[in-house]
C-alpha positions in Angstrom: 106.8 -218.1 -37.6 106.4 -214.4 -38.3 109.2 -213.4 -41.1 112.0 -211.4 -40.5 111.7 -208.1 -42.6 114.3 -207.1 -44.6 113.8 -203.5 -43.3 113.2 -204.2 -40.1 116.2 -207.0 -38.7 116.5 -205.6 -35.5 120.0 -204.8 -36.2 119.7 -201.2 -37.8 121.4 -198.0 -36.6 117.6 -195.9 -35.4 116.3 -194.0 -37.7 116.5 -190.1 -37.6 113.0 -188.6 -36.2 113.3 -186.2 -39.7 110.2 -183.8 -39.8 108.3 -186.2 -42.0 108.8 -189.0 -40.1 106.9 -187.3 -37.1 104.3 -186.2 -39.9 103.5 -189.5 -40.1 103.9 -190.6 -36.8 101.4 -188.2 -35.5 99.2 -189.6 -38.8 99.2 -193.1 -37.9 98.1 -192.5 -34.4 94.9 -189.5 -34.9 93.6 -191.0 -38.0 90.2 -193.1 -37.1 91.6 -196.1 -38.9 89.1 -198.0 -37.7 86.2 -196.4 -38.6 87.4 -195.4 -41.8 88.3 -198.3 -43.0 85.0 -200.0 -41.7 83.4 -197.8 -44.6 85.6 -198.8 -47.5 85.3 -202.8 -46.7 81.5 -202.8 -47.8 82.8 -202.1 -51.6 86.5 -203.5 -51.1 86.4 -206.1 -53.7 86.0 -209.5 -52.3 89.2 -211.0 -54.1 87.8 -214.8 -54.9 88.6 -213.7 -59.3 92.1 -212.3 -60.0 95.3 -211.6 -58.0 94.5 -211.2 -54.0 93.6 -207.4 -53.2 96.3 -205.1 -51.4 94.1 -204.5 -47.7 92.2 -201.5 -47.6 94.1 -200.1 -44.8 97.0 -200.7 -47.3 95.5 -198.7 -49.9 94.3 -195.9 -48.2 97.1 -195.0 -46.1 98.6 -195.1 -49.7 96.1 -192.6 -51.1 96.6 -190.6 -47.8 99.9 -190.2 -48.4 99.6 -188.8 -51.9 97.0 -185.8 -50.4 99.8 -185.0 -47.9 102.6 -184.6 -50.8 100.8 -184.4 -53.6 101.7 -187.3 -56.0 99.8 -188.8 -59.0 99.4 -192.0 -59.1 102.7 -193.2 -61.0 103.9 -191.2 -58.8 103.0 -192.9 -55.8 104.0 -196.4 -56.9 107.7 -194.9 -57.5 107.8 -193.4 -54.2 106.3 -196.3 -52.7 109.3 -197.9 -54.6 111.8 -195.5 -53.3 111.4 -194.3 -50.4 111.4 -196.7 -47.3 109.7 -194.3 -44.9 106.2 -194.6 -47.0 106.3 -198.1 -47.6 106.6 -198.1 -43.5 104.0 -196.3 -43.3 101.8 -198.4 -45.4 102.7 -201.5 -43.9 104.5 -203.4 -47.2 108.0 -204.5 -46.7 110.1 -204.5 -50.1 111.3 -208.4 -49.5 108.0 -209.9 -48.9 105.2 -208.1 -50.4 104.8 -206.7 -53.6 104.0 -202.7 -54.4 100.5 -201.6 -55.7 101.1 -200.1 -58.8 99.3 -197.0 -60.6 96.2 -198.7 -62.0 95.7 -200.0 -58.4 95.9 -197.0 -56.8 94.0 -195.7 -59.8 91.1 -198.0 -59.1 91.0 -197.2 -55.5 90.4 -193.7 -55.8 87.3 -194.3 -58.1 86.3 -197.3 -55.9 86.3 -193.4 -53.0 84.5 -191.7 -55.9 81.9 -193.9 -56.7 80.2 -194.3 -53.4 81.4 -191.0 -51.9 83.1 -191.8 -49.5 85.5 -188.9 -48.4 82.0 -187.1 -47.7 81.1 -190.0 -45.5 84.1 -189.9 -43.9 84.1 -185.8 -43.0 80.5 -186.4 -41.4 82.5 -189.6 -39.2 85.4 -187.4 -39.1 83.3 -184.7 -37.5 80.8 -186.9 -35.3 84.7 -187.7 -33.3 85.9 -184.6 -32.6 82.9 -182.6 -32.1 82.5 -185.9 -28.9 85.7 -185.0 -28.4 84.6 -181.4 -27.3 86.7 -180.2 -30.7 83.5 -178.9 -33.1 81.2 -176.9 -30.7 78.8 -176.7 -33.8 77.0 -172.6 -32.0 78.9 -171.3 -34.6 79.9 -171.1 -38.6 82.5 -168.9 -41.0 81.9 -169.4 -44.7 84.1 -168.4 -47.2 85.3 -169.9 -50.4 88.6 -170.6 -52.8 89.8 -170.1 -56.4 91.2 -173.8 -57.7 92.9 -173.1 -61.0 92.6 -175.9 -63.2 95.0 -176.1 -66.6 93.8 -173.6 -69.2 96.0 -174.9 -72.4 94.3 -177.0 -74.4 97.3 -179.3 -75.6 96.3 -182.5 -74.7 94.9 -185.2 -75.7 90.6 -184.1 -76.1 92.7 -180.1 -77.1 90.1 -178.4 -75.0 89.7 -177.0 -71.4 87.6 -179.1 -69.0 84.9 -178.3 -69.9 83.1 -178.9 -66.9 85.5 -175.8 -65.2 85.0 -171.5 -65.8 86.2 -168.7 -65.9 85.8 -165.7 -63.1 87.5 -161.8 -62.7 88.5 -161.6 -59.2 90.3 -158.4 -58.5 92.0 -157.3 -62.0 92.7 -161.3 -62.6 91.2 -164.0 -64.1 90.8 -167.2 -63.0 90.1 -170.4 -65.0 89.2 -173.6 -62.7 86.9 -174.6 -59.7 85.7 -172.6 -56.4 85.9 -175.1 -52.8 83.2 -172.7 -50.7 83.3 -174.9 -46.7 81.9 -174.0 -43.8 84.1 -174.4 -40.3 83.6 -174.3 -36.9 83.8 -170.5 -35.4 85.0 -171.8 -32.5 88.1 -174.6 -33.9 88.5 -173.0 -37.2 88.0 -177.6 -37.9 85.4 -177.6 -41.4 81.9 -179.7 -41.0 80.5 -178.9 -44.9 82.5 -178.5 -48.3 80.6 -177.6 -51.4 82.5 -177.5 -55.5 81.1 -175.7 -57.9 82.4 -173.6 -61.1 84.8 -171.1 -60.5 82.0 -168.5 -61.7 79.8 -169.9 -58.9 78.9 -166.3 -57.0 80.0 -167.5 -53.3 76.0 -165.9 -51.3 74.6 -168.2 -53.9 76.6 -171.2 -52.0 76.0 -170.2 -48.5 73.3 -172.4 -47.7 74.6 -175.2 -48.7 77.8 -174.9 -46.0 75.5 -174.7 -42.7 74.7 -177.4 -40.8 71.8 -176.8 -39.3 72.9 -176.5 -35.7 74.7 -173.0 -35.0 73.2 -169.8 -34.0 75.6 -167.3 -35.9 76.9 -167.4 -39.4 80.2 -165.0 -40.4 80.9 -164.4 -43.3 82.7 -161.2 -45.6 80.9 -159.1 -48.2 81.0 -161.4 -51.1 78.0 -163.3 -49.0 75.7 -159.2 -48.8 72.0 -159.9 -48.9 72.2 -163.7 -48.1 69.4 -162.7 -46.2 67.4 -162.3 -49.0 67.4 -165.0 -51.2 64.9 -167.3 -51.2 67.1 -170.6 -50.1 67.9 -168.7 -47.2 64.5 -168.0 -46.5 63.0 -171.4 -47.0 65.9 -173.4 -44.5 63.9 -174.5 -40.9 66.8 -173.0 -38.8 67.5 -169.6 -39.5 70.5 -168.1 -37.6 71.8 -164.6 -37.1 74.2 -163.7 -40.4 77.3 -161.1 -39.2 78.3 -160.0 -42.4 81.6 -157.7 -43.0 81.3 -154.4 -44.3 82.5 -153.7 -46.9 85.6 -152.3 -48.0 85.1 -149.0 -48.5 82.5 -148.1 -46.6 84.7 -149.7 -43.6 87.9 -147.3 -44.7 84.7 -143.8 -45.1 84.4 -144.1 -41.3 85.2 -141.7 -38.4 87.1 -143.5 -36.2 87.3 -140.6 -33.9 83.5 -140.9 -33.4 82.3 -142.9 -30.4 79.1 -144.2 -33.2 82.1 -145.6 -36.4 84.4 -145.8 -33.4 81.8 -149.1 -32.2 80.9 -149.9 -36.1 85.1 -150.0 -36.1 85.3 -152.7 -33.4 82.5 -155.1 -34.4 84.0 -155.2 -38.0 87.2 -156.1 -35.9 85.3 -158.7 -34.2 83.9 -159.9 -37.0 87.0 -160.3 -39.0 89.3 -162.2 -36.2 86.4 -164.6 -36.3 86.2 -165.4 -40.0 89.9 -165.0 -39.8 89.5 -169.1 -38.9 88.0 -170.0 -42.1 90.7 -169.2 -43.9 93.7 -171.7 -41.5 92.0 -174.8 -43.6 92.2 -172.9 -46.9 96.1 -173.0 -45.6 96.7 -176.1 -44.6 95.5 -177.3 -47.5 97.4 -174.9 -49.7 101.0 -174.5 -48.2 101.0 -177.8 -45.5 100.2 -180.2 -48.4 100.9 -178.3 -51.6 97.2 -178.6 -53.0 97.7 -175.7 -55.4 95.5 -176.3 -58.7 93.0 -179.1 -59.8 94.8 -182.6 -60.9 91.3 -184.0 -62.4 89.0 -183.2 -65.2 85.6 -183.5 -64.2 84.1 -181.4 -60.9 83.2 -184.3 -59.4 86.7 -185.5 -59.3 88.4 -183.0 -57.5 85.9 -182.8 -56.0 86.2 -185.8 -53.7 89.9 -184.8 -53.6 89.6 -181.5 -52.0 86.6 -183.3 -49.7 89.6 -185.7 -48.8 92.2 -182.7 -48.0 89.9 -180.9 -45.5 89.8 -184.8 -43.5 93.2 -184.4 -43.3 93.5 -181.0 -42.7 90.8 -181.4 -40.0 93.1 -184.0 -38.5 96.3 -182.2 -38.8 94.7 -179.1 -37.2 93.4 -180.9 -34.0 96.3 -183.2 -33.8 97.6 -182.0 -31.1 94.1 -182.2 -28.7 93.3 -185.5 -30.3 96.7 -186.7 -29.1 96.8 -185.0 -25.4 93.3 -186.7 -25.2 95.1 -190.9 -26.0 97.7 -190.0 -23.8 95.5 -188.9 -20.7 93.4 -192.3 -21.8 96.9 -194.3 -21.6 97.6 -192.3 -18.5 
């Protein structure tokens, strides 16, 4: 007979449906847990030696909560002790089950990094979204965003992260890395993620952001000249590139003339499509609070960034996925 959970006795007052609880309930319903768990289970420890490992589904939920709420490993351990909602989502109960400590959380993240699980989850999720008709693959919008890294040398090594670089944007200098993404031009869902140091020019990474089936690509003026690059010319599939006009040239247009008025309308149309690529950046920075790198080295941060875009896709598509689930249930 199953023991009665200490936080679910049957006599408790129904908890308020806070925004955080609603969010976690939605994520519980729309994330393809079985598919993600299958990717990890093949590499998870068997538990033959030492204490029994936590179930993969528990650790994956803990890992996702770290990304959603911007928690470090020690902070995540404390949050599991302090917050019943987090334990409930993870499937833990303080009265019966031990809580993953920060070392266990760290080792699980290293497991994901070692086997490239984040990229596999993105591919698996996008297959599901394509089958649901949410990614159409006819067009791609590409862009990049700067992710600052700590520039202080007041740390154990006495130096800045050697894999991070400096770059200038406008009149400001930034130290860190870049996240380059390719998104579906219709839905704004991310299909490709690529990371570099901050000094890599956007146009040099354009060929990495295509899935190979698009017929059109939309990009800002930072990608001008992309069709002349050898790595782009060498690709078998050649989509049509729609690059935004330089701001200075667009400002100089005489909109009272038919030709320039037509060009202005075309630029507005391209900008409307390109805007889709900004939505995932807004989700990870504003919704999930990801403002700067957490780890040293590109590889660790690249895994976290890819995971964040997996979760941003789920968040952006959640209403459509929930509607489909309700349709199947009906």
